[in-house]
C-alpha positions in Angstrom: -26.7 -11.2 13.3 -24.7 -9.4 10.4 -21.4 -11.0 9.3 -18.4 -9.2 9.5 -17.0 -8.0 6.4 -13.3 -9.3 6.9 -10.8 -8.1 4.0 -7.0 -10.1 4.0 -4.6 -7.4 2.3 -2.0 -7.8 0.6 1.3 -5.7 -0.2 4.5 -7.4 -1.5 6.2 -4.8 -3.1 7.9 -2.1 -0.9 11.1 -3.3 1.1 10.0 -6.7 2.9 5.5 -6.1 2.3 3.6 -6.4 4.3 0.1 -8.2 5.3 -3.2 -7.4 7.3 -6.2 -8.5 8.0 -9.4 -6.4 8.7 -12.8 -7.0 10.4 -15.2 -3.9 9.2 -12.4 -2.1 8.4 -10.7 -2.2 11.5 -7.3 -4.2 11.7 -7.0 -6.9 13.8 -3.6 -8.7 12.8 -0.7 -8.0 10.7 2.6 -8.9 9.5 5.5 -6.8 7.9 8.1 -8.5 6.2 12.1 -8.0 7.1 13.0 -9.5 3.3 11.5 -8.9 -0.2 9.2 -11.3 -1.2 10.5 -14.0 -4.1 8.1 -16.8 -3.9 4.3 -16.6 -3.8 4.4 -19.4 -1.6 6.4 -17.4 1.1 3.8 -14.9 1.2 0.8 -17.7 1.2 3.0 -19.3 4.7 3.0 -15.9 6.0 -1.0 -15.3 5.4 -1.5 -18.5 6.9 0.2 -17.3 10.2 -1.4 -14.4 10.3 -5.0 -16.2 10.0 -4.4 -18.7 12.3 -2.8 -16.4 15.1 -6.0 -14.2 14.8 -8.7 -17.5 14.9 -9.7 -16.8 11.2 -10.8 -19.3 8.9 -9.8 -18.7 5.0 -13.9 -19.3 4.7 -14.9 -16.3 6.7 -12.9 -13.9 4.4 -15.0 -11.8 2.2 -12.3 -9.7 0.3 -9.0 -9.8 -1.0 -7.6 -6.4 -1.2 -3.9 -6.2 -3.3 -1.4 -3.6 -4.1 -1.7 -2.4 -8.1 1.8 -1.0 -7.1 4.4 0.8 -7.5 7.4 -1.5 -6.2 9.6 -3.9 -7.0 7.9 -5.2 -10.5 8.3 -9.0 -9.0 6.6 -8.2 -5.8 3.7 -6.6 -7.8 3.3 -10.1 -9.9 3.6 -11.9 -7.1 1.0 -9.8 -4.5 -1.4 -9.9 -7.8 -0.8 -13.7 -8.4 -1.5 -14.6 -4.8 -4.4 -12.4 -4.6 -5.7 -13.8 -7.7 -5.6 -17.4 -6.8 -7.0 -16.8 -3.4 -10.2 -14.7 -5.2 -10.9 -18.1 -7.2 -9.9 -20.5 -4.9 -12.3 -19.1 -1.8 -14.6 -17.5 -4.5 -14.0 -14.2 -2.7 -14.1 -10.3 -4.6 -10.6 -9.0 -5.1 -10.3 -5.6 -5.3 -7.0 -3.8 -5.8 -5.7 -0.1 -5.4 -2.4 2.0 -5.8 -0.8 1.8 -2.8 0.1 5.8 -3.4 -3.8 6.5 -3.6 -4.1 4.5 -0.9 -1.8 6.2 1.4 -2.8 9.8 0.6 -6.6 8.5 1.3 -5.5 7.2 4.6 -4.3 10.6 6.2 -6.9 13.0 6.9 -4.9 16.5 5.5 -6.4 18.2 2.7 -5.0 20.5 0.3 -1.8 19.4 -2.2 0.0 15.8 -0.5 2.6 14.5 -2.4 3.0 10.4 -1.8 6.3 9.3 -2.1 7.6 5.3 -1.2 10.7 3.5 -1.7 11.7 1.5 -4.9 15.2 0.4 -4.4 18.4 1.3 -6.2 18.6 4.9 -5.1 15.2 5.8 -6.6 11.8 7.4 -5.1 8.6 6.9 -6.6 6.1 10.2 -6.0 3.0 11.2 -6.8 0.5 14.2 -6.4 -2.7 14.5 -5.1 -5.4 16.8 -4.2 -7.5 16.5 -1.5 -10.7 18.8 -0.7 -13.0 16.1 0.1 -12.4 13.9 -2.8 -9.0 12.3 -3.6 -7.7 12.9 -7.1 -3.9 12.3 -9.0 -2.9 15.6 -10.4 0.6 13.9 -11.8 1.3 10.6 -13.0 3.8 8.5 -10.3 7.4 9.0 -11.3 11.0 7.7 -10.0 13.5 10.8 -8.6 16.7 10.7 -6.8 17.0 10.6 -3.0 19.1 13.6 -3.9 15.9 15.2 -5.5 13.8 13.9 -3.2 15.7 15.5 0.0 15.8 18.4 -1.7 11.7 18.6 -2.5 11.3 18.2 1.1 13.4 21.3 2.0 11.9 23.6 -1.0 8.5 22.7 -1.4 6.8 23.7 2.1 3.5 24.5 1.0 2.6 20.5 0.2 2.0 17.8 2.6 4.1 14.8 1.8 2.6 11.3 3.1 5.3 9.0 3.7 7.1 5.2 3.5 8.3 5.0 7.1 11.6 4.3 5.5 11.7 8.0 4.2 11.0 9.5 7.1 14.9 10.6 7.9 14.9 13.2 4.9 12.2 15.3 7.1 13.4 18.2 8.6 11.7 20.3 11.1 10.4 23.0 7.8 8.7 19.2 6.8 4.8 19.3 6.7 4.3 15.6 6.5 2.6 12.3 7.5 4.1 9.1 8.1 2.6 6.1 6.5 4.0 3.4 8.6 6.0 0.3 6.5 2.2 -1.6 7.1 1.0 -0.6 3.9 -1.4 -3.3 3.5 -3.3 -1.6 6.1 -3.8 1.6 4.6 -4.6 -0.5 0.9 -7.2 -2.8 2.8 -9.3 0.7 4.5 -9.2 1.9 0.9 -10.6 -1.0 -0.9 -12.9 -2.3 2.5 -14.9 1.2 1.9 -15.7 1.2 -1.4 -17.0 -1.7 -4.1 -14.3 -4.1 -5.7 -12.1 -2.7 -8.4 -9.5 -4.0 -10.0 -7.0 -1.5 -11.8 -3.9 -2.2 -13.8 -0.7 -3.1 -12.7 1.4 0.2 -11.2 4.8 -0.8 -13.1 7.0 2.6 -12.4 10.5 2.2 -14.4 13.6 4.2 -13.5 13.4 7.1 -15.2 17.0 8.4 -14.3 
């Protein structure tokens, strides 16, 4: 009997962060943070609790998937450091992907899409993508103000937005959008579990205004 492919996904840089546990691409457990993760130890406690709740042992995990960013610089470092520790400690694969690419890949909408996630202090990180069977980025991720973001939602009616749940309050009836939810780790886990393990550079996006 084929052993299930179990992926532990970590996102610790956007709002309170999230964790997801996937078996053969389907989520079996998750955790949503209510405050920013400030220490790797706190992340490990919640990983352990999620594994116990789902009845999965550490030795059953095949891959750890982690967000490369954007978001809190400290959160990105903690997530990657935790993933590296699990990779080395459990002798498993590690994969990483931009949270922006992961949430866009999770939607079936094709054409021009803009991913947007909050990064705090009136800053929203956005990035443009093209999806026509294959996903490609057409801009570098960058930050804009909440006011500029609200204006873009109102004026760019030919674009589909993929938004972190906390940004959906900005939309109106004219906005074409997908709510990516708060469980960004699930999108990261699904993205990485469907592709060969690849580790990308951390995505630190500085405030540009």
